[in-house]
VODO-41024 format. One record per residue (C-alpha): z, x negated, y negated; residue number from 1; residue in three letters. Coordinates in Angstrom, 1 decimal. Each point is the difference from the previous one (the first is absolute). Layout:
N
<up->Z; east->X; north->Y; resi->NUM; resn->ALA>
...
! end
This chain:
80
<up->0.1; east->0.2; north->-0.2; resi->1; resn->MET>
<up->-0.9; east->-1.2; north->-3.2; resi->2; resn->TYR>
<up->1.5; east->1.0; north->-3.6; resi->3; resn->LYS>
<up->-2.1; east->0.5; north->-2.6; resi->4; resn->VAL>
<up->1.2; east->-1.2; north->-3.6; resi->5; resn->MET>
<up->-1.2; east->0.4; north->-3.6; resi->6; resn->LEU>
<up->0.8; east->-3.0; north->-2.2; resi->7; resn->LEU>
<up->0.9; east->0.1; north->-3.6; resi->8; resn->ASN>
<up->-2.1; east->-1.4; north->-3.0; resi->9; resn->ASP>
<up->0.0; east->0.5; north->-3.5; resi->10; resn->ASP>
<up->-3.0; east->1.9; north->-0.5; resi->11; resn->TYR>
<up->-0.4; east->3.1; north->2.4; resi->12; resn->THR>
<up->1.8; east->2.9; north->-1.6; resi->13; resn->PRO>
<up->3.0; east->1.5; north->1.8; resi->14; resn->MET>
<up->-1.8; east->3.5; north->0.2; resi->15; resn->ASP>
<up->-2.9; east->-1.4; north->1.8; resi->16; resn->PHE>
<up->2.4; east->-1.6; north->2.7; resi->17; resn->VAL>
<up->1.5; east->3.7; north->0.6; resi->18; resn->ILE>
<up->-3.4; east->1.3; north->0.2; resi->19; resn->ILE>
<up->-1.0; east->-2.7; north->2.7; resi->20; resn->VAL>
<up->3.5; east->0.7; north->1.8; resi->21; resn->VAL>
<up->-0.6; east->3.6; north->0.2; resi->22; resn->GLN>
<up->-3.9; east->-0.2; north->0.8; resi->23; resn->ASN>
<up->0.0; east->-2.6; north->2.9; resi->24; resn->PHE>
<up->3.6; east->0.1; north->1.2; resi->25; resn->PHE>
<up->0.4; east->3.6; north->-0.2; resi->26; resn->TYR>
<up->3.4; east->-0.5; north->-1.7; resi->27; resn->LYS>
<up->1.3; east->3.0; north->-2.4; resi->28; resn->SER>
<up->0.1; east->-0.6; north->-3.6; resi->29; resn->ARG>
<up->3.8; east->-1.0; north->0.1; resi->30; resn->GLU>
<up->-0.4; east->-2.2; north->2.8; resi->31; resn->GLN>
<up->-3.0; east->-1.7; north->-1.8; resi->32; resn->ALA>
<up->2.0; east->-0.6; north->-3.2; resi->33; resn->THR>
<up->2.7; east->-1.5; north->2.1; resi->34; resn->GLN>
<up->-2.5; east->-2.6; north->1.6; resi->35; resn->ILE>
<up->-1.9; east->-0.7; north->-3.2; resi->36; resn->MET>
<up->3.7; east->-0.7; north->-1.6; resi->37; resn->LEU>
<up->0.8; east->-2.3; north->2.8; resi->38; resn->LYS>
<up->-3.3; east->-1.9; north->-0.4; resi->39; resn->VAL>
<up->0.7; east->-0.1; north->-3.9; resi->40; resn->HIS>
<up->3.5; east->-1.3; north->0.4; resi->41; resn->ARG>
<up->-0.3; east->-2.1; north->3.1; resi->42; resn->GLU>
<up->-3.3; east->-1.3; north->-0.1; resi->43; resn->GLY>
<up->-1.3; east->2.1; north->3.3; resi->44; resn->MET>
<up->0.8; east->3.4; north->1.7; resi->45; resn->GLY>
<up->-0.6; east->1.0; north->3.6; resi->46; resn->VAL>
<up->-2.6; east->3.2; north->0.1; resi->47; resn->CYS>
<up->0.2; east->0.4; north->3.9; resi->48; resn->GLY>
<up->0.1; east->-1.7; north->3.4; resi->49; resn->VAL>
<up->-3.3; east->0.4; north->2.1; resi->50; resn->TYR>
<up->-1.9; east->-1.5; north->3.0; resi->51; resn->PRO>
<up->-2.0; east->-2.9; north->-1.2; resi->52; resn->ARG>
<up->-3.5; east->1.9; north->0.1; resi->53; resn->ASP>
<up->1.6; east->2.8; north->-2.3; resi->54; resn->VAL>
<up->1.7; east->-2.4; north->-2.5; resi->55; resn->ALA>
<up->-3.0; east->-2.2; north->-0.3; resi->56; resn->ALA>
<up->-2.2; east->3.1; north->-1.1; resi->57; resn->THR>
<up->2.8; east->1.2; north->-2.4; resi->58; resn->LYS>
<up->0.1; east->-3.3; north->-1.5; resi->59; resn->VAL>
<up->-3.8; east->-0.2; north->-0.1; resi->60; resn->ASP>
<up->-0.2; east->3.5; north->-1.6; resi->61; resn->GLN>
<up->2.9; east->-0.6; north->-2.7; resi->62; resn->VAL>
<up->-1.7; east->-3.3; north->-1.4; resi->63; resn->LEU>
<up->-3.5; east->1.7; north->0.2; resi->64; resn->GLY>
<up->1.8; east->3.0; north->-2.1; resi->65; resn->PHE>
<up->1.5; east->-2.2; north->-2.3; resi->66; resn->ALA>
<up->-3.0; east->-2.4; north->-0.9; resi->67; resn->ARG>
<up->-2.1; east->3.4; north->-0.4; resi->68; resn->HIS>
<up->2.6; east->1.0; north->-2.7; resi->69; resn->HIS>
<up->-0.1; east->-3.8; north->-1.3; resi->70; resn->GLN>
<up->3.8; east->-1.0; north->0.7; resi->71; resn->HIS>
<up->1.1; east->-2.8; north->1.6; resi->72; resn->PRO>
<up->2.5; east->1.7; north->2.5; resi->73; resn->LEU>
<up->0.8; east->-2.1; north->3.1; resi->74; resn->GLN>
<up->0.5; east->1.6; north->3.6; resi->75; resn->CYS>
<up->0.8; east->-2.2; north->2.9; resi->76; resn->VAL>
<up->1.3; east->0.5; north->3.6; resi->77; resn->MET>
<up->2.6; east->-1.9; north->1.6; resi->78; resn->GLU>
<up->1.0; east->0.3; north->3.6; resi->79; resn->GLU>
<up->3.7; east->1.6; north->0.8; resi->80; resn->THR>
! end
């Protein structure tokens, strides 16, 4: 299993991070806000834990979405 994490940067708007968490990780607005705050305050936040293929797909989807919207948001996966 792999955890999928978002990494903090100084440019991506907090609202965009919330949208990403809601749309790609199916979290409620409240859960997405908590994850966004963790990313903002601690430098990274775990969005979910998935099998390797699912985690890799989510990372690719988030990175593509962020690039499409011209944000430098980084999404990575790490084995648990």
